[in-house]
Every structure is written in structure tokens, then in C-alpha cells.
Phi, psi and omega in degrees: 000142176246134175263126178242121178265128184244164178301160175062037176063022174271158180206166175223142167256114177269107183273327178200173179301339182247000184227124175221153178240128183254149177209166176207130175263132180193202184300314183293317181294327175293315177300315181299315179297315179298320177297315181295322185268350182073030182262153165277168178296327178296317179296321175302311183297319179295314181298317185275352173272342179229093188296347176293340180274351183282142173258167176299321178296321177303314182293316180296317180293325176300313178298313181299318181294322178293319178289321179297322178304308183296319180300311182289323178298321179278002176053053182270007180099202183291143185286122189266352189266152181231182177298333177297315178297315181299321177295322177294319178298317179298316177299316180297331177283349182108003177089177180298131180088356180288165180301314180294320178299315180295322177298318181295314179298317178296324177296318179298325183266000190300321182292333177295317179293319179297318182293326178298327185268000180259147176294146181278135178252129179241131180257000000 
């Protein structure tokens, strides 16, 4: 599997020359994850700022929510993926803590770092 990082926190898992899975992490996928896990936004932020607090299910659900966002946004019908698929994607990336996993997490958080370094505009 090849991980492709795209602008605006989008990504692709290239599984084969004819099969790819698209995803995007953003407000909706964060909301979806918080709804599934019963978290407040603060709990989400605390968990993802300290990866020692993350469970394997947290990581799998994060991937599923990002892929579900893109699937539903593109109106492809009922969402076909499960935690089994998410675990396989994670394994294909090299597992938790792998270089690709860390690149993906950093990609999800990239706009936060960019915004910290930009001057604030007030109208």
C-alpha cells in the first residue's frame, strides 16, 4: 500500500493500480469520531495531543471517520468499511508508531501548525 498525502488534509491509500481509498480529516470526521466515542471536543484534543492516551480503537475509528467523510461527501451510497478494514490499513502503513502513520497524523494536524505561525487578521 502507498500512502499519498494531498492538500487540505486529504489522503489516499493506493492498494493496487486499480484500487484506492480516499479520505479527509476535518470538522465532520472529528465530529463523527467524537459522536462514536462519546467524547467532547476537549477530550478529542487531549487524546490526540498525547498519543500515549490513544487506544487502537481510537486510531481505527479516526481512519474510518476520515474515509467515511470522503465516501459520504462523494455520495457513494452506504459506507462499506469496518474496523477490520481500518486495522488492515493500519497494518499496511506499518502499524501504530510507523513512519507512515506519523506522517498521516501530522498531515491531519498540519493546518493547526500553519495557523499558529500566521499573523491573525481581525476585521
